[in-house]
Backbone bond lengths (Angstrom), bond angles and torsions (degrees), N, CA, C in turn:
res aa  C-N    CA-C-N  psi(-1)  N-CA   C-N-CA  omega(-1)  CA-C   N-CA-C  phi
1 X - - - 1.469 - - 1.492 111.76 -
2 X 1.308 118.74 129.31 1.486 121.21 -179.21 1.490 112.24 -76.66
3 X 1.302 115.07 131.56 1.481 120.35 -177.83 1.523 106.86 -81.10
4 X 1.319 117.81 131.70 1.462 124.24 178.84 1.521 110.92 -77.27
5 X 1.318 115.43 146.45 1.467 120.01 175.15 1.540 111.35 -58.26
6 X 1.308 117.37 136.87 1.436 123.36 179.70 1.514 108.57 -115.60
7 X 1.327 114.08 153.26 1.459 120.28 175.17 1.508 108.03 -59.91
8 X 1.311 116.29 134.29 1.486 120.99 -175.24 1.483 112.46 -87.16
9 X 1.352 114.67 162.91 1.502 117.05 175.38 1.506 111.03 -62.58
10 X 1.337 118.43 -34.23 1.453 120.83 178.79 1.531 108.29 -64.10
11 X 1.319 117.58 -45.54 1.469 118.52 -178.13 1.527 111.11 -62.80
12 X 1.362 114.81 -38.78 1.498 118.59 177.31 1.541 110.39 -64.59
13 X 1.326 117.75 -40.34 1.474 121.08 178.71 1.522 109.48 -62.85
14 X 1.292 115.98 -43.99 1.472 120.97 -178.24 1.521 110.74 -62.50
15 X 1.341 117.01 -45.76 1.461 123.98 175.97 1.521 109.59 -59.23
16 X 1.307 115.79 -48.24 1.490 118.98 178.90 1.522 111.27 -55.87
17 X 1.346 116.32 -47.53 1.442 122.72 178.67 1.517 111.62 -55.12
18 X 1.338 117.35 -43.72 1.471 122.49 -177.17 1.527 111.38 -68.30
19 X 1.363 115.29 -25.49 1.473 119.25 -177.78 1.503 113.31 -95.01
20 X 1.361 118.22 -9.96 1.486 119.89 -176.30 1.538 112.57 -55.73
21 X 1.334 123.14 -31.49 1.441 121.72 -178.71 1.586 111.59 -60.50
22 X 1.298 117.13 -13.47 1.472 120.51 176.92 1.538 110.79 -66.69
23 X 1.320 116.87 -28.71 1.466 120.92 -178.97 1.507 108.50 -61.89
24 X 1.302 116.65 131.86 1.474 121.38 -176.51 1.487 115.00 94.82
25 X 1.348 116.06 -12.07 1.457 118.94 -177.36 1.532 108.96 -65.40
26 X 1.351 116.55 128.82 1.383 123.22 -179.69 1.559 108.41 -111.90
27 X 1.294 114.76 124.64 1.497 122.02 -177.60 1.547 108.17 -87.63
28 X 1.356 116.88 74.52 1.449 118.78 -176.67 1.539 114.39 -63.21
29 X 1.372 115.23 -24.29 1.493 117.19 176.62 1.527 112.65 -69.22
30 X 1.343 116.01 -16.37 1.494 120.67 178.06 1.522 113.51 -102.57
31 X 1.355 116.45 23.06 1.436 121.20 -178.99 1.539 110.46 -64.69
32 X 1.345 111.35 143.68 1.461 119.94 176.66 1.502 109.36 -123.04
33 X 1.324 118.21 145.93 1.491 119.61 173.81 1.480 109.90 -61.93
34 X 1.336 116.84 133.06 1.452 122.45 177.93 1.518 112.25 -52.96
35 X 1.366 116.53 -41.08 1.450 121.31 -179.05 1.540 109.73 -62.63
36 X 1.362 117.87 -35.37 1.443 119.85 -179.01 1.516 109.93 -71.58
37 X 1.339 117.48 -35.98 1.485 120.73 -177.59 1.505 109.73 -59.44
38 X 1.321 118.19 -31.50 1.423 122.73 -179.68 1.522 113.42 -61.09
39 X 1.332 117.60 -20.84 1.498 122.99 -179.67 1.500 111.18 -88.77
40 X 1.333 119.55 -2.22 1.454 121.25 -177.32 1.526 113.25 -113.88
41 X 1.310 114.52 154.41 1.462 120.46 168.03 1.479 108.72 -90.40
42 X 1.362 116.77 157.36 1.491 116.67 -178.29 1.517 115.40 -54.78
43 X 1.298 118.72 -38.37 1.469 119.72 -179.21 1.522 110.56 -64.24
44 X 1.270 116.76 -31.58 1.526 117.67 178.27 1.529 111.82 -70.49
45 X 1.302 114.77 -38.60 1.493 119.07 174.62 1.524 109.40 -61.51
46 X 1.342 116.29 -44.25 1.448 120.65 -179.96 1.546 111.51 -59.30
47 X 1.322 116.47 -39.30 1.451 119.33 178.96 1.517 113.97 -69.76
48 X 1.337 114.08 -43.33 1.476 120.83 179.23 1.496 111.27 -62.76
49 X 1.294 115.09 -50.83 1.466 122.10 -170.66 1.535 112.23 -82.17
50 X 1.326 117.85 -35.11 1.451 123.35 -174.24 1.538 114.12 -55.95
51 X 1.309 115.75 -52.32 1.493 118.31 -177.53 1.523 111.86 -62.14
52 X 1.320 114.46 -35.72 1.485 117.99 179.70 1.521 112.15 -72.13
53 X 1.333 117.79 -38.09 1.488 121.82 173.87 1.492 110.29 -58.46
54 X 1.303 116.23 -47.65 1.475 122.18 -178.76 1.568 109.32 -54.35
55 X 1.305 115.79 -45.68 1.454 119.60 -179.63 1.532 113.82 -67.94
56 X 1.347 115.07 -35.12 1.503 120.60 -173.76 1.521 112.86 -82.43
57 X 1.320 120.77 -27.14 1.463 121.55 -171.15 1.540 112.32 -56.58
58 X 1.337 121.78 -41.22 1.425 117.52 178.54 1.549 114.31 -72.44
59 X 1.313 117.38 -7.48 1.491 122.11 -177.72 1.471 113.79 -111.87
60 X 1.305 118.66 18.13 1.462 121.21 178.50 1.531 110.88 -67.62
61 X 1.329 116.18 112.95 1.458 118.78 -171.98 1.565 115.60 -65.54
62 X 1.290 118.09 -26.03 1.442 121.00 177.93 1.499 112.67 -89.38
63 X 1.303 122.01 -5.07 1.446 124.28 -172.74 1.557 112.96 -130.47
64 X 1.325 119.56 41.75 1.474 116.57 180.00 1.496 109.99 -70.04
65 X 1.299 119.69 -21.53 1.466 123.36 -177.69 1.502 115.67 -72.31
66 X 1.351 116.59 -4.48 1.504 117.15 175.84 1.502 111.52 -77.39
67 X 1.364 117.91 -14.60 1.435 122.41 169.53 1.498 117.98 81.81
68 X 1.363 118.19 15.13 1.479 119.33 -179.81 1.520 110.02 -93.28
69 X 1.347 114.12 134.54 1.429 122.21 175.94 1.569 106.47 -129.31
70 X 1.339 116.81 150.91 1.440 119.17 179.13 1.528 107.11 -67.19
71 X 1.319 116.70 134.02 1.465 122.06 177.22 1.498 108.29 -89.43
72 X 1.321 117.75 146.90 1.423 120.16 -178.96 1.581 110.76 -70.83
73 X 1.296 116.55 -16.61 1.450 121.02 178.61 1.525 112.12 79.95
74 X 1.353 115.33 125.34 1.459 118.19 -176.68 1.540 111.37 -80.66
75 X 1.311 117.40 -11.52 1.498 119.28 178.67 1.522 109.77 -96.31
76 X 1.357 118.80 -12.54 1.446 120.99 172.83 1.514 117.28 68.00
77 X 1.305 117.24 15.73 1.468 119.07 -177.69 1.504 107.57 -116.49
78 X 1.381 116.46 177.41 1.427 122.25 179.63 1.548 112.14 -54.17
79 X 1.306 117.18 -38.27 1.427 123.22 -179.99 1.537 110.02 -101.11
80 X 1.342 116.95 39.93 1.454 122.17 -176.22 1.535 111.22 -58.90
81 X 1.282 113.74 154.96 1.487 123.04 178.06 1.512 108.88 -117.09
82 X 1.316 117.79 136.90 1.439 131.80 -10.83 1.509 112.75 -84.67
83 X 1.262 118.67 171.97 1.479 122.97 -178.72 1.537 110.90 -73.86
84 X 1.279 118.40 -44.22 1.473 121.47 -172.53 1.541 113.16 -130.61
85 X 1.275 115.01 160.78 1.459 122.30 165.97 1.537 104.00 -119.60
86 X 1.315 113.43 144.55 1.462 120.06 -174.73 1.561 107.32 -110.29
87 X 1.291 118.54 150.82 1.470 123.45 178.88 1.538 112.87 -55.15
88 X 1.317 119.84 -23.45 1.455 124.08 177.00 1.495 114.23 -75.26
89 X 1.325 116.33 -9.49 1.487 119.73 -175.71 1.488 111.62 98.18
90 X 1.327 117.63 -8.94 1.502 120.06 175.82 1.508 112.65 -72.29
91 X 1.313 116.32 152.42 1.455 122.43 174.70 1.539 107.35 -108.57
92 X 1.340 117.69 135.41 1.444 121.98 -168.13 1.512 110.34 -129.03
93 X 1.330 113.71 125.91 1.484 121.57 175.46 1.542 105.05 -100.82
94 X 1.314 116.09 130.24 1.429 122.74 -179.37 1.547 111.42 -92.89
95 X 1.316 116.47 133.56 1.450 120.94 167.28 1.516 108.04 -130.98
96 X 1.298 115.26 128.93 1.454 122.49 -177.51 1.520 109.72 -102.88
97 X 1.317 115.98 135.74 1.440 123.53 178.14 1.494 109.11 -120.13
98 X 1.395 114.03 110.12 1.476 118.21 -179.73 1.531 108.57 -77.75
99 X 1.284 116.87 130.78 1.483 124.69 177.23 1.517 108.66 -112.09
100 X 1.343 115.91 128.31 1.460 121.51 178.33 1.503 110.76 -62.10
101 X 1.333 116.23 139.48 1.463 122.06 170.87 1.524 105.97 -100.63
102 X 1.291 117.22 111.89 1.476 121.24 -176.31 1.511 113.13 -62.96
103 X 1.350 118.25 -16.60 1.460 120.20 -176.75 1.535 113.05 -93.10
104 X 1.318 117.96 -6.03 1.426 123.10 174.55 1.526 110.00 -99.21
105 X 1.334 116.28 132.52 1.472 117.40 177.07 1.514 109.28 -81.20
106 X 1.321 115.00 133.71 1.455 121.88 179.35 1.515 107.47 -143.71
107 X 1.371 115.44 161.83 1.460 118.20 173.65 1.568 107.20 -63.69
108 X 1.299 114.22 146.04 1.460 117.80 175.75 1.500 109.65 -98.76
109 X 1.333 118.02 128.18 1.488 117.98 177.30 1.515 110.90 -64.46
110 X 1.334 116.10 155.40 1.439 121.67 -176.38 1.546 113.50 -63.02
111 X 1.284 116.50 -26.13 1.507 122.34 179.92 1.540 106.19 -126.82
112 X 1.305 115.61 156.71 1.464 121.15 179.56 1.482 109.12 -55.98
113 X 1.335 117.42 139.42 1.463 123.14 -176.05 1.544 107.15 -87.90
114 X 1.334 114.97 135.17 1.448 121.12 174.68 1.506 109.55 -106.38
115 X 1.368 115.18 104.31 1.456 116.33 177.81 1.480 113.83 -58.50
116 X 1.343 116.65 141.40 1.437 118.50 -178.27 1.510 109.33 -150.13
117 X 1.329 114.92 158.35 1.472 123.84 175.07 1.521 103.29 -143.80
118 X 1.269 116.70 78.25 1.487 121.06 -173.65 1.499 111.72 -85.96
119 X 1.334 113.37 149.26 1.492 120.51 171.63 1.493 106.06 -81.93
120 X 1.366 117.94 144.23 1.469 118.78 176.16 1.530 108.84 -77.12
121 X 1.299 114.18 163.74 1.472 122.04 -179.56 1.515 110.33 -61.96
122 X 1.310 118.82 -19.59 1.472 121.80 -178.52 1.511 112.34 -74.63
123 X 1.328 118.33 -19.11 1.455 120.32 179.40 1.518 109.37 -88.32
124 X 1.290 112.64 105.13 1.502 118.73 -175.76 1.504 109.14 -130.02
125 X 1.342 116.71 170.98 1.460 121.07 177.15 1.519 111.32 -56.11
126 X 1.303 117.89 -31.83 1.518 121.06 177.79 1.494 112.19 -63.53
127 X 1.348 118.71 -33.51 1.464 122.99 -176.30 1.524 114.76 -87.04
128 X 1.304 114.87 -25.83 1.480 121.50 -172.55 1.520 110.38 -83.02
129 X 1.347 113.53 132.93 1.468 119.21 171.05 1.561 104.00 -96.00
130 X 1.366 115.45 109.91 1.479 117.91 -175.04 1.473 114.80 -60.63
131 X 1.340 118.40 -22.93 1.444 122.94 -174.52 1.547 112.36 -84.42
132 X 1.353 116.69 -21.11 1.465 118.29 -171.78 1.560 113.77 -129.38
133 X 1.280 119.85 -11.51 1.448 119.78 -170.53 1.525 114.37 -93.47
134 X 1.337 113.56 136.72 1.502 120.45 -179.13 1.519 106.74 -141.64
135 X 1.305 112.22 154.40 1.480 121.27 174.13 1.513 106.89 -103.54
136 X 1.334 115.32 128.26 1.472 121.99 172.09 1.509 107.97 -99.96
137 X 1.311 114.78 110.14 1.449 121.62 179.48 1.559 107.88 -96.68
138 X 1.297 116.46 114.18 1.479 119.92 179.63 1.508 110.19 -112.39
139 X 1.302 114.68 126.52 1.455 121.00 174.62 1.535 109.05 -98.33
140 X 1.337 115.68 131.26 1.484 119.59 -177.79 1.512 107.56 -140.28
141 X 1.360 113.92 160.04 1.423 120.22 172.38 1.522 109.89 -147.30
142 X 1.301 115.07 160.90 1.474 120.02 176.52 1.468 107.64 -76.56
143 X 1.307 116.22 130.09 1.481 123.93 -176.82 1.538 106.41 -127.18
144 X 1.393 115.05 135.30 1.473 117.63 174.66 1.529 109.58 -59.14
145 X 1.305 114.85 144.98 1.481 117.98 -179.11 1.527 108.09 -84.16
146 X 1.339 116.43 133.36 1.474 121.97 -179.12 1.548 109.55 -63.09
147 X 1.307 116.98 -31.84 1.475 119.85 -177.71 1.516 113.71 -88.58
148 X 1.330 118.10 -6.34 1.426 123.56 -176.96 1.519 110.74 -159.24
149 X 1.293 118.28 88.23 1.485 121.43 -178.10 1.497 117.85 -64.04
150 X 1.367 115.95 -7.68 1.409 123.80 176.75 1.543 112.11 -82.77
151 X 1.318 117.08 -8.37 1.462 123.89 -176.83 1.561 111.51 -128.70
152 X 1.283 116.72 155.14 1.447 123.53 175.62 1.503 107.73 -134.28
153 X 1.292 115.00 147.49 1.456 119.87 179.07 1.533 110.54 -134.24
154 X 1.329 116.69 153.68 1.468 121.71 -179.08 1.532 106.10 -67.89
155 X 1.335 112.84 137.39 1.470 122.49 -178.15 1.487 108.75 -135.17
156 X 1.361 117.95 128.75 1.432 123.06 178.60 1.541 107.56 -72.61
157 X 1.338 117.19 126.13 1.473 122.84 -178.89 1.478 113.72 -110.28
158 X 1.370 117.37 -19.16 1.481 118.41 178.43 1.531 106.83 -166.92
159 X 1.313 113.52 164.34 1.483 117.63 173.67 1.536 110.13 -155.40
160 X 1.289 114.56 161.72 1.481 121.00 178.15 1.522 107.71 -149.25
161 X 1.306 117.88 143.75 1.465 123.54 175.56 1.538 107.82 -111.13
162 X 1.327 114.71 130.14 1.438 121.77 -175.04 1.530 109.05 -127.66
163 X 1.345 116.30 155.36 1.487 121.70 175.30 1.541 108.33 -73.01
164 X 1.335 114.01 123.62 1.455 118.54 179.00 1.474 113.59 -66.54
165 X 1.342 117.35 -40.73 1.480 121.08 -177.88 1.547 108.99 -62.77
166 X 1.288 116.93 -38.24 1.478 118.85 178.76 1.515 111.24 -64.71
167 X 1.359 115.81 -34.76 1.435 118.43 -177.60 1.539 111.11 -74.13
168 X 1.351 118.37 -34.02 1.471 117.65 -177.13 1.541 114.48 -87.19
169 X 1.347 115.37 -27.07 1.471 114.38 -179.41 1.553 111.63 -109.91
170 X 1.317 116.34 -1.45 1.462 119.66 172.22 1.525 114.87 72.46
171 X 1.317 118.30 18.64 1.487 120.15 179.07 1.520 108.73 -114.45
172 X 1.277 115.08 167.51 1.479 118.53 175.31 1.510 108.64 -114.29
173 X 1.331 115.35 158.84 1.445 121.73 -172.23 1.526 109.16 -69.37
């Protein structure tokens, strides 16, 4: 059986480098009152904010040069795969990882929280193009706004680009 070309480590590094300007991005349009945040558990904030961040990332006015555009999705559903297409020709699936901010008061879940950024069941070896597909893992947390300490907004604190085929089939290139 012929082995298909896979996205290379160099291609992943180049894509990661092109996306690094996203770090530090503050989504001020998604600001929440600090007093309201106290009524939520971290997972609830992740649910509320995550879908909106996904929709906004390709429309960041200060960062059009990162090259992400919304992909039409090959599955054609609300949770279509992949999320974005990149100017380099790569296809990118976004996974957001909410990180607790120890300085913001929030409800504490009854059991310890296990941070996760899971792939949906729809992302399979059949859907992934080994040569072009990557996962963009973005870590973010709610940060108080410097211009308004009564509000906090999601802020990207780190990111990593990974080979999607390696994630779905468990092998390395």
